N, C-alpha and C positions, 0 to 999 in steps of 0.2 A: 459578282460570281467569278469574273475572270481573275480577280486578285488571288484567290486561293491557289489555282494552278500555277500562277506566276510565282507565288511565294514558295510553293513546293519545289518548283524548278530551281529557284535561287538557292534553296537549302541543299538540294542534291548537288548542284554544281559547286557550291561552297564546300560541301563535305569532301567531294572528290578532289578538289584542289588542295584542301588541308591534308588529305591522306598522302598526296604526292609531295608535300613540302618537306624540305630537309629537316632532320631531327634538330631540336634546339641545341645550341652550344652548351657544353658542360661548364658550369661556373665554379663548382666546388673543387678546390685545389687537390683534395685527397682523391676524389673521383677521377680527376684527370691523371693523377700520379699512378693510381691503380691500372687505369687503362694503358698507360705508358709502359708499366711493367709487363703487361701481357704482350704489347707490341714488341718490346725488346726481346721477350722470350721467343716469340715466333722468328724474329730476325736472327737471333743468335743460333737458334736450332737450324734454320735454313742455311746459315753460314757454316754449320757443323763446328761451332766455336765452343768447345767444352768449358773454357775459362769463363766466357761470357754467360753461358747457361748457368753454371755453378754459382756465379755471383748474384743471381736473381733469387736463389733459394735459401731457406733457413737450413741449418745443419741437420735438423730432424725432419725435414720435408718428406712427404710421401706422394705417390701417384698411383692411382688405380686406373688402368687403361681399359679400353673397350673389350679387349680379349680376356680380361679377368686377371691379368698379371698385376701384382701389387709390388711397386718398387718402394723400398723403405730406406730412408736416409738419402742425403744429397747425392752421395757417390752413386748409388743405384739409380736414382732419378736421372742423373746426367748421362751415365753410361747407357741406360735403357732407352732414353730419349733419342740419343744420337744413333744407337743401333737401329732403332725403329725407323728413323729418318733415312738411314742408309738402305734399309731393307725395303721400305715402302716408298717408291719414287713418287714424285708429283710435288706440287706447290702447296704449302700449308698456309691457311689463313684462319684467324680467329677474330670474328667481329663481335666485340663485347656489346651486348644489348642492355645490360643492367649491372650497375654496381650498387651494392647495399652496404652501408657502413653499419656494422653490428655495434661497434663502439669506436671511440677515437683511434684505437690501435688494431682493430680487426675489421676486415672487409671481405665480401664475397662478390666475385665477378662471374657473371654468366655470359657465355657467348656461343655463337654458332661456329663450329670448328669444321673446316672442309679441307680435304686433300684432293686436289684436282689435277688432271693431266698425267696421272700415274699409269703404269702398265696394267694395273688391276682395275682401272676405271676410277671414276670419282667416288669419294666417300664423304658423306655428310653426317656429322655428329653433333653433340653438344658437349661443351666443356665448362666445368665450374672450378674456379680458383678460390682458395681461401688464402687470404694474405694477412700478414701481421706487420705492424710498424715497429722496426727495431732501430733504436738510436736515430729516429726521424726519417728512416728509409723503409719504404714498403718492400717486403720480400714474400715470396711464395712459400706458404707452409704446406699446401696440399693442392693437388689437381685431381679432378674426377672427370674422366671422359666417358661418354655414354653414347651408345647407338640407339636411334629411335626404334622402339618396338612397334610391331603392327598392333592396331587396336584389338582389344580382347573380344572374343566372340560373344555375341548377345546370348543370354541364357533363356 
């Protein structure tokens, strides 16, 4: 009879340790490349480097931001992104949680987007990137930024 409580305790401890273990390393080269594009986007945006930001996007890229503004075309995306960074102080991070390869040339990357340490307080959002592979290089075709909504009221 003592075996059952001990087995349950071992399972609970094992589960807790597994939950704290670091995420497994990403082995797919396209997955790694897509994550790297997101990292470079954040880095270029934080550096306010218009050329570096522009180099990451397709010519027809678009971005729908949490305020509802829809930036269409690479020039509007770059200009709007840099203007937003200048207006909204704080450090930006995007932690990609999932990359899904829709085809060998199309990927979707979802990540938690945070702006921390700004004058307006911390903002926590969600960001989805649609990427396409052009001439062997992943580029951003679209970004969708979303603010979490409160749960709907029960009826």
